[in-house]
Phi, psi and omega in degrees: 000136179241128176243136192228096175277138185214160178203148176237157172237141185228162172227166177298139175280083187291335177291321175293320179301320179300318183285320181293322187254003181054062186240034176306138177097344179274152177293161175306315182298319181289324177297315181296321179298317180295321178297315180296317181298316179296319179296320179298320179291323186278322189236356180075016176223152175265009179273120187290153175302150189299329182285355179260013178261138172250132184278129177243348177205138171229122178244148185221153170234121185251122174249115182209138181059235179256012188242158175222133178225149170223135182195171175256138183288142178069177175274173181298332181262009178295139179280171185300318181303318181294317180298314181296317181296319179296322180300308181289332175294326175298323177291318177299322185283314191255338190046059186279162165282123182271143178230131182210170168241110186067026179292330178288326185269342183225292192303310184290317175302320178295316178301321180298313180295317182289326174296321178295317180299318187266005179062043180265127177275139179214065187297325182291322178297323183269003179295129179233016178113358181292321179247344179226107186300333181297340180270356186293320183248006179204092181228179184282344188264336181287127185297324184259017175268169187251004176289337168230120177257108170271100187302320180299316179294312183295313183293334177271012183053037179055034179246106186303333179291344182256005181298148177230162177277141179302316181306315185287322178291321178298313180295321178301328182269001178091010177268167188297323187072203182283145183240064176093344179249154176207168184300326183285355176260357188292320182295315179294321178295320177299313183296333177274004180083020187264049177300325179296318176297323180293318179296318179299316177299316183297320178295324177290327176293322177298318178295317176301317178299315181295320180292322176296321178297321178298320175293328175293319176298322176292319179303317184265013169081016181270346173232145172257185184301316183292320179298316182296318179297322180293319179294316179297318178299321178295319178296313180301312181297324178297314184294321176299318182292335183292326178064029179262144185300316183291332176286323175296319178297320179297314181297321181297327180273003180237076185296143176287145180292000000 
């Protein structure tokens, strides 16, 4: 069994914004400001429609066999097409169970639009049982299937009024939560050339998601106390071995019982 926790970070798709709003000649920053202003006027929110997001980081945590890994796809200078292609290539290779926080409402729809834009094929992801009967009743697209577990959706009993923020649930459970970075800072960080900081932030979000998922697996009886302790120990040892500053910070904020 392969489990694949994932998270994406996005910025405004300013190239699309230029075309939609006829803003040739304006800087990226000015185009993004115009896109947000138009959205605010139209919908009363500054959160752009999902098809107007450009992916700049995808981080994953893979649990397979006896190993656990966490990393960001591609190099820091990888373009969006490569990041999206690597994500769907992972699904083609492993057919993993996907784990996310609000993945159904944000991450996967954005990935769908960007894969469409870049001409990326993802037949395993879109399988619903036409060529593989195992996917008829358990696929990535069915909301109530288990091949993709959107923890926010499931824990809220699919009731949007009960949705919670990952950061708050992680902290409630004794996990680090966000460590000084947040989604609303990604654009400014990008403009300042901080792609490394964005990728590090994305990786810690993936870790928080994975740790919440382990508690969820205990909640629904798929892990017992020994299993849960063993999974936590595996995560800790993996992060220690990575020797990365942001992982050391994460460990420091996650005290052992």
